[in-house]
C-alpha positions as CSV (number, residue, x, y, z in Angstrom):
1,D,101.6,-204.8,80.1
2,N,104.9,-203.6,78.5
3,T,103.7,-204.0,74.9
4,G,103.4,-200.5,73.7
5,E,104.0,-196.8,74.1
6,I,102.1,-194.7,76.6
7,T,100.1,-192.0,74.7
8,L,99.0,-189.2,77.0
9,G,95.2,-188.7,77.0
10,R,95.7,-185.9,79.6
11,N,98.4,-183.9,81.3
12,L,100.6,-186.2,83.4
13,T,103.3,-185.6,86.1
14,I,105.5,-188.5,87.2
15,K,107.4,-187.9,90.4
16,G,109.8,-190.8,90.9
17,G,112.3,-191.2,93.5
18,S,115.6,-192.9,94.2
19,G,115.8,-195.8,91.7
20,A,112.5,-195.1,89.8
21,V,112.8,-196.5,86.3
22,L,110.6,-197.1,83.3
23,N,112.4,-199.7,81.2
24,A,111.1,-200.4,77.7
25,N,113.4,-203.5,77.3
26,G,114.1,-202.6,73.7
27,I,110.4,-203.2,72.7
28,T,108.9,-199.8,72.0
29,R,108.9,-196.0,72.6
30,I,108.0,-195.1,76.2
31,F,105.9,-191.9,75.8
32,K,104.1,-190.1,73.0
33,V,103.1,-186.5,74.0
34,E,100.2,-185.4,71.8
35,N,99.1,-181.9,70.8
36,G,97.8,-180.0,73.9
37,K,99.2,-182.4,76.4
38,T,102.1,-181.9,78.9
39,L,104.3,-184.7,80.4
40,T,106.4,-183.7,83.4
41,L,109.2,-186.0,84.5
42,E,110.8,-185.5,87.9
43,D,113.4,-187.8,89.4
44,I,112.8,-190.8,87.1
45,T,114.8,-192.7,84.5
46,L,113.5,-193.7,81.1
47,K,115.7,-196.3,79.4
48,N,116.1,-199.0,76.7
49,A,113.3,-197.7,74.4
50,Q,113.5,-198.4,70.7
51,V,111.4,-197.7,67.6
52,G,113.6,-198.6,64.7
53,S,115.9,-196.7,62.3
54,T,113.1,-195.3,60.2
55,N,111.0,-193.8,63.1
56,E,111.3,-190.9,65.5
57,G,111.4,-190.5,69.3
58,G,112.8,-193.6,70.9
59,G,112.3,-192.4,74.5
60,V,109.8,-189.6,74.0
61,Y,108.1,-188.3,70.9
62,I,106.7,-184.8,71.4
63,E,104.1,-183.8,68.8
64,N,103.6,-180.3,67.6
65,G,101.7,-178.6,70.4
66,G,102.8,-181.1,73.0
67,T,105.2,-180.4,75.9
68,L,107.8,-182.4,77.8
69,I,109.3,-181.0,81.0
70,M,112.3,-182.8,82.5
71,Q,113.3,-181.6,86.0
72,G,115.1,-182.9,89.1
73,S,117.3,-185.9,88.4
74,S,115.3,-187.2,85.4
75,T,117.3,-189.2,82.9
76,I,116.7,-190.6,79.4
77,T,119.3,-193.2,78.5
78,N,120.0,-196.0,76.0
79,C,117.1,-195.2,73.6
80,K,117.2,-195.6,69.9
81,A,115.4,-194.2,66.8
82,G,116.2,-192.9,63.3
83,K,115.7,-189.4,64.7
84,G,115.6,-188.4,68.3
85,G,116.7,-191.6,70.0
86,G,116.2,-189.9,73.4
87,V,113.7,-187.2,72.5
88,Y,112.1,-186.2,69.2
89,V,111.0,-182.5,69.5
90,D,108.2,-181.2,67.2
91,G,106.6,-179.4,70.2
92,T,108.1,-177.9,73.4
93,F,111.0,-179.4,75.4
94,K,112.0,-177.9,78.7
95,M,114.9,-179.0,81.0
96,S,116.2,-177.9,84.4
97,G,118.2,-179.2,87.4
98,S,120.0,-182.6,87.0
99,A,117.9,-183.6,83.9
100,V,120.0,-185.3,81.3
101,V,119.5,-187.1,78.0
102,T,122.7,-189.1,77.9
103,A,124.7,-188.9,74.8
104,E,125.6,-192.5,73.7
105,S,128.9,-193.2,71.9
106,N,127.1,-193.4,68.5
107,T,124.3,-191.3,67.1
108,D,121.6,-192.7,69.4
109,N,119.9,-191.1,72.4
110,E,120.1,-187.6,71.1
111,V,117.6,-184.8,71.1
112,Y,116.3,-184.2,67.6
113,L,114.9,-180.7,66.9
114,E,112.5,-180.3,64.0
115,S,112.5,-177.0,62.1
116,G,112.0,-174.0,64.4
117,K,112.1,-176.0,67.6
118,T,114.5,-175.5,70.5
119,V,115.3,-176.8,74.0
120,T,114.3,-174.4,76.7
121,V,116.4,-174.3,79.8
122,T,114.1,-173.2,82.7
123,G,116.7,-173.5,85.5
124,A,120.4,-174.1,85.8
125,L,121.5,-177.6,84.4
126,T,124.1,-179.4,86.5
127,H,125.3,-181.9,83.7
128,S,127.9,-180.9,81.2
129,P,126.6,-182.0,78.8
130,A,123.0,-182.4,79.6
131,A,122.1,-183.4,76.1
132,R,123.4,-183.8,72.5
133,I,121.4,-181.9,69.9
134,T,120.7,-183.0,66.4
135,P,119.0,-180.1,64.4
136,N,116.9,-180.9,61.3
137,S,119.2,-178.7,59.4
138,Y,122.6,-177.2,60.1
139,H,123.5,-173.5,59.5
140,E,125.4,-170.9,61.3
141,D,123.5,-168.9,63.9
142,K,120.5,-171.3,64.0
143,V,119.0,-171.0,67.5
144,V,118.9,-174.5,69.2
145,V,118.6,-173.6,72.9
146,E,116.9,-170.8,74.8
147,G,116.6,-169.7,78.4
148,D,118.5,-167.4,80.7
149,S,120.2,-170.4,82.4
150,A,121.4,-172.0,79.1
151,E,125.1,-172.5,79.0
152,E,127.3,-173.8,76.1
153,A,128.8,-176.5,78.3
154,N,125.4,-178.1,78.8
155,F,124.9,-179.1,75.1
156,T,126.9,-180.8,72.4
157,V,125.9,-181.0,68.7
158,T,125.9,-184.1,66.6
159,P,128.5,-183.8,63.8
160,N,127.0,-183.4,60.3
161,G,128.7,-184.9,57.1
162,G,132.1,-184.8,58.7
163,E,131.7,-181.2,60.0
164,T,132.0,-180.5,63.7
165,W,129.4,-178.1,65.2
166,R,129.0,-176.5,68.7
167,C,126.7,-174.2,70.5
168,E,127.7,-170.6,71.2
169,K,125.9,-168.2,73.5
170,G,124.9,-164.9,72.1
171,S,124.2,-161.6,73.8
172,D,120.5,-162.5,73.9
173,K,121.4,-165.6,76.0
174,K,120.3,-168.0,73.2
175,L,122.6,-170.8,72.1
176,R,123.2,-170.8,68.3
177,L,125.0,-173.3,66.0
178,K,128.6,-172.5,65.1
179,K,130.8,-174.6,62.8
180,D,134.2,-175.4,64.2
């Protein structure tokens, strides 16, 4: 009825297709992935979600213990929140293929990582960038992306207090924060 977020009561896989869209029309968050639940998005666009500047997870809120998997040509775009306009990660977030969380021109629609959380790349990403990351804290060598297919070009980092940051791939194939 387009009046509230969808909270998963069980594991859910959504396989869209050409033109498949869930549009929140600026009313609410689209998905909340609770502890122990997995949401898999394949070939679908989530857009226009909004929860307000004091809340988290405009498009998707992943609780500790929850998992979001974006694959195929899934997109999260034009979503807004105080933290994690696109995706708020306090659980597990996996990406592959043409999955993209579009970086808007301002600070909205990013992927916000809580302490100790990362994005896991499970297969090559075709977009450069595939997402903009905002970590809960900024420090050199903090791991923000994992996975053998993770590439520096796939991720940008939200500036912090006038400082510019980027991802750098280490010998262990993890992407770590580096200050420019």
